[in-house]
N, C-alpha and C positions, 0 to 999 in steps of 0.2 A: 356237492353232495357225494358222499362215499358210496361205493358199490353196495355195501351192506345196507345202508339207509335206503337206497333205491329198491333193493330186493324186498325189504320190509314193507315199503309203501305199496309195491306192486302186489305182494301177497295179501296185504290188508284190503286193497281194492278188489282183488279176485274174491276174497271171502265176503266182502260187502255185496258184491253182485249176486253171489250164490244165495246169501240170506235174503236179499231183497226179492229174488225170484221165488224162493220157497214161500216167503210171507205173502206175496201177491197171489200165488197159486192157491194157498190156503189148504184147509182140510175139508174132506168130503162129508156132507151131512146126510145124504140118502143116495139111492140108486135110481132116481127118477131121470128119464131122458130129458135133456134140455138142449136148447139151441146154443152152440158154442159161441155164436156171434153176439147174441143179446142176453143169453141166460134164461129165456122164458121156458116154462114147463110146456113140453109138446107131447106129453103122454097121450092126450086126447086126440091129437092130430095124426100121429103115426098109426098105422102105415098108410092110411088113406091119402093124406095130403103129402105132397112132395115139397111144399114151401112153408117156411115159418110164418105163422099168422101175425107175428109181431113186427119182424124186420124184413120179411120177404126173402130171406136167404134160402138158397136151395139146400134141401136136406139130403139129397142123394150124393153130394160131394163127399170125398174122403174126410173123415174126422169132423164132419159138420155137426154131428150129434155127440154130446158128452153125457156120460152117465153120472147123475148126481149133482145136486147143488153144492157149491163150495163157499166157504167163508174165509176171508182174509185173516191171516194171523198178524194182527197189528204190531205186537212187540217185535216180531221178526222184521216187519217192514221198516219200523223206525230204526232198529239196530243196523239193518242192511243199508238204509239210506245214510246213516252217520258214517259207517265204515266205507261207504262209496264216496261220499262227498269230501270227507276229510283228506284222504290221500290225493284226490283230484285237486283240491285247493292247494295242498302243499306242493304238488308237482307243478301246478301253474305258477305258483310263487317262485319256485326254484328256477323254472324256465325263464321267468321274467328277470330274476336276479342274474342269471347267466348271460342273457342277451344284453342287459343294460350295464353289466359289470358291477352291480350292487351286491354287497355281501348278504347272503341269506341270513346271517346271524343278526343283521339289523332289525329283523322282524320278530326275533325270538324274545319272549318275556324273560325277566331276570331268573325266575326259578328254573326255567328250561336251560338257560346258559350255565347255571350252577350245576345242574345235573350233568350237562355235557362236560364241564370242567372236571367233575368228580369221576365220571365213568368212561370218558372218551379216550381215544388214543392220543398220541403226542400232538398231531395236527389239530384234532378237535379241541384239546385243552388250550392250545395256543390261540385258536380262533375265538373260543369263548372268552379267554382272558383279555385279548386285545379289544373285543367288543365292549366288555364291561369297563375296561380302562377308558375307552373313548366316551362312554356315557358318563363316567365320573368326571372327566375333563370338561365335558359339555355341560355339566351341572344338571343332568336329567335324573340323577339318583337322589331321592329324598333321604332324610336322616335314618328313617327306619329301614329303607332298602339297603343303605350303606352299612348299617349296623349288622344286618343279617348277612350281607355279602362278606364283610370282614370276618365275622365269626366263622362262616363256612370255610373261608380261605385258611384261617388259622388252624381249624380242625384238620383240613387237608394237608397243610404244611407239617403238622405234628405226626401224621401217619406215614411212616416210611413206605408203606405198600401202596399209597395213593399216588396217582400221577401228578407231576408238577411241571409248570412252565413259568419262566421268569416274569411273564406278563402278570401273573397273580401276585408276585412280589412287588411289581411296579404299582399295583393298585394300593397296597398297604403303604408303600413309600409316598405315593402321591397324596393319599388321604392324610398322612402324617404332616406333609408339607402344607396342606390346606388347613391343618389344625382341626380335622374332623374326627380324629380318634384320640383317646386319652393316652397318657404315658405308659400306663400299665399294659394296655393292649399292644402298643408298639414294642414294649420290652418283651412281651411274649413272642412277637415276631422275631426279634433279635435272638432270643434264646433258642428258637427252633430253626435257626438259619442253616443248620448242617445236620446231616445224618452220619452218625459215627458207627464204626464197627471196631471190634477188638479181637486181635489174633494173638493168643499166647503161643509159646513154643509147644508143639504137639506132644513131645516126649521130654520130660524133665527128670533129671536125677534127684534123688531124695535130698541130697545135701546142697543142691544148686539153687540160686535165685530163680524166680519165675519171671522171665521176660515177657512183656505184653506190648504188642505194637498197636498203636491207635491209628486207625485208618479212616480218613474222611471219605465217605462213600458218595456224597452228593451235596452240592450247594443248593439250598432252597430259598433263594433270595430274588431280588429284582435285577433287571439288566444294568442298572446304574449303581447297585449296592456294592459297598465294600465294608464288610463286617468282620471285626476281630472278636474271637471268642476265647474265653479262658475255660478249659475243662479241668476240673479239680476232682481228684479221687477222694472220696470220703471213707470208703471201707473196701477192703479186699479180703475175701475168705476163700480158702481152698478146702473143699470137703467139710465146710462148716467151721473150720479153724481160722481165726483171724491171722492175717499176715501183715508184717510191717512193710510200709511203702518205702521205697528207696529210689533215688534218682538213677536213671539208666541212660543218660545221654552225656557224652558219647557212649555208644554201646561198649560194654566190656569193663566199665569202671567197677571196682569192687563195691558191692551194695553197702550203703550207709543207712542204717535204720533211722527213720525220722518219724515225727508224730503223724498219726493218721490224719489225712486230709491236707497235708502240706504239699504233696506232689501234684503239680499242675502243668498243663501244656497250653500254649497260646497258638491258635490256628486261625488263619484268615480265609474268608470266602470272598470271591471276586465275581461280580456280574460280568456278562459278556461285553458290555460297553466299556469296561475298564481296560481292555486290551492286555490284561495280565492273565497268563495261563494259571488256572486253578488246579493245584496238584493234590495228591492224596494227603500230604501233610501229616502232622500228628506226632511222629517220632515214637520213641520207645520209652516205657517206664518199666521198673523192676520191683518185685516184691521178694523180700527175704523169707525163706522157708521158716516154718514154725520151729521152736527149739526142740519140741518132742517130735520124733519121727512119725510121719504120716503113713497110713497104709499104702502098700504098693497097688498099682492097678489104675483103672479109670477114676477120674475125679472131676468134680464140677468146680470151676473157678467163678465165684460170684463177685461182681463189681458194682459198687454204688458210687455215683459221681454226680456233680452238679456242673452246670454251664452258666456262663455270664456273657451275654453278647453286648457289644458296644459298636456304634457306627465308627468307621475308620475313615475320617475325612481329611483330605490333604496330607496324608501321611501321619495323622495324629489321631489318638483315641484317648478318651478320658481315663483316668486311673481306675484300674480294676479293684474291686473290693471296697470301693468308697461307700457304696450303698447296698446293704444286705437285701433290700427289696428287689434289686436287679438280678439276683441269683435265682436260678430255677430250683424248684423242688428236686430232691434227690431222685435220680433215675437209676434203675437196676437192670442189669443184664447178666446172663450166665453163658459161659463158654466151657468147652470140654478139653481136657488134656489127660496125659497118662504119666503116672509117677513110676519110675524104675529104679533099680539099684544103681550105685555109683559106677559099677563096671559095665553097665548096659546103656550108657549114653548113646543118643542117636547121632553119632559122629563117625565120619569116615575120613581117614587121612589120605590125601592124594600124594603118592610117592614123589620125592624130589627127583628131578632130572635136569641135565644141562639144557635140554631143549625147552622145557617149561620155564626154566630160569631166564633163558634168553628171550622168550616171548613176553614174560612179565616185564623185564627191564625195558624192552623195546616199546611195549604198549602203554606202560605207566610212566607218565611224566612226573619228575620230582624236582621241587625247587625249595630253596631255603632263604629266608630273609631274617635279618637281625635289626631290631629297633635300636637306633643309636641316639634318639632324642625323645624328649617328653617324659611323661609319667611311666611309659612302658619301655623305657630304656633297658636294653639287655634282654628283652623278650625275644625268643626264637620262634619263628613261624615257619612250619614245614607244610608244604602243600603237595598233594598227589592227584593227578588226573586219572580217574578210574573209569572213564567213559568206554574204554576198550579192554577192561580187565578180563583176562581169559579164564581165571579160576578164582574161587573165593579165597580171601585172605583173613587170617586171624593171627596177627603178628604184633609183637612189641617192637618199637622203633628205637634205635640207638644211633647216636652220632659218633663217628670215629675220626680222630685226627691224631696229630703227633702227641697230643696230651693224653690220649687214652679214649675210653668210651664213656659217653654220657647218655643216660636214658631220657628219651623225649616223650614217650607216650605209647599209644597203640593204634594200629590201623586194622579196622575190622570192616569188611565189605564183601557183599556177594559178587559173583561174576556179573558182567554187564548185562547179559540177557535176562538174568533173574532179579534185577533190581526192581524195587517198588516204584510205581509211577511217582515222579517227584523227588526221588532220592538224588542227592547232590552228586554230580560227577566229579566235582572238585572237593576233596576232603582235606581239611587242615588240622594240624596239631600245633598247639601253642604251649610253650614250656619256658619257664624262667630258669635257665641254666647258664652258667658262665661259659660262653663259647670262646675258644682261642682266637687270637687275631690272625686268622688265616683267610685265604681267598677260595680255597677248595677243600671240601670235606667228603667223607664217605658215609652214606647212610646204610645201616644194616637192619634188616627186618628178620626177626626170629619167631618161628611159629609158637603159639601158645594155645592149646586146645580149649582151655578154660574160657578164653575170650569168645570162641565160637559157641560154647555152651550157654553163654550169657546173651545170645541173640535169639530172635524168633525163628529165623529162616536159614541159618547156615548149618547145614548137616554135613557138608564136605568142606575141607580146607586144605590148602597146599602145605604140605609138611616139609618144607625146605627153607633154608636160609636164603634171603634175597639181598644182594649187594648192589647198591647204586654208587658207582665210583665217579669221581670228578664232578660232584655237585657244586655249582658256583654259589658262593656266599654273597648275597646282596644286602648291603647295609643301607638303611633308611634313616 
């Protein structure tokens, strides 16, 4: 029992005692002197007699005589008795549960457990969920109780503001294994398995694409669940004007307009029993600005998207999009940003220096591999370890050897302390370029502010050329 619950019970008990006392004392009907002991009218006895003619009590004692007959207030007596007996019963039951080690939740009815799961703190939600799961496994929930329970859990799961514990997800998963819920109900659970958030770049130049970061805020699943979800954008509007969706991973690619609804992201939720760390996930998508200039100033970015959840079992999930009935109805959300002129981008160049160059080269590990077999023969794979990156980078990557320079791609990443949870510390670039038959090459990184502008959270970038000399070429 929590301190708050104990305080409520004690306050209820005190109120019950007060009401019971007031009800038993009642209201005065007249001002006739009566014996306080037996309530007999002694107006004809006083002051001659000093003894009550009915019960023999002495009338000279202090407070032996009371003025007026009184009548009990029955409703107050009943209410006071209820408010007194109820907390006493709960306190006795709680004491018994504490002394015997029995969970107090064992004695709670299903509606009370549901209310506790809906409105309690984290511990209370977990306690209620585990008790309901135990009753499901024990077979003590009939079909109507289970149907009400499942519906209440799904409503709670779909409300991002409601508390959640994975024991509630375990109830749905267990009921599905028992074949006690239908496929549509289970699909609703899969589609609500995550809470998403969307973060656009706060300040966007009028001619730039609009980068949008998808953030997985919470997994609302069971402890054993592994659920893969496909989030697909259906519509993106800025200030009411439709924008074309364009792929934005890896960050910085020039936006390529595609048909609305084509840009999707696959994100996985993991239960605690999977022993896999569940990260923010999601990645970044981009929208191309409308052809006609939009007004400068604050603007609302409206997003419409659908999700499709699938169980991810033994590393496998059924094909997405195979059944339209598995896709959720479109969901809408709105976020704010600000449109500025091209010369007012929210970008700050960090001046180049020998000291910063030395720190970057020492903290960032660079490696290069060349595929020499199979269908990917000749593919160059460049990897950078950015776990200790001291400054944000927005650079294009070139390979330099005796044969000249070859463009490989771009490296865009925030400084290590500013990374999103779950951002990879190893970033790779894959390029199909003809690399010379050499053992050592030089990698050159040249700053490009447009790459930073195409990200959500890079407002500062290192404005210096970075050179990695003596990078070993590994051939596979």
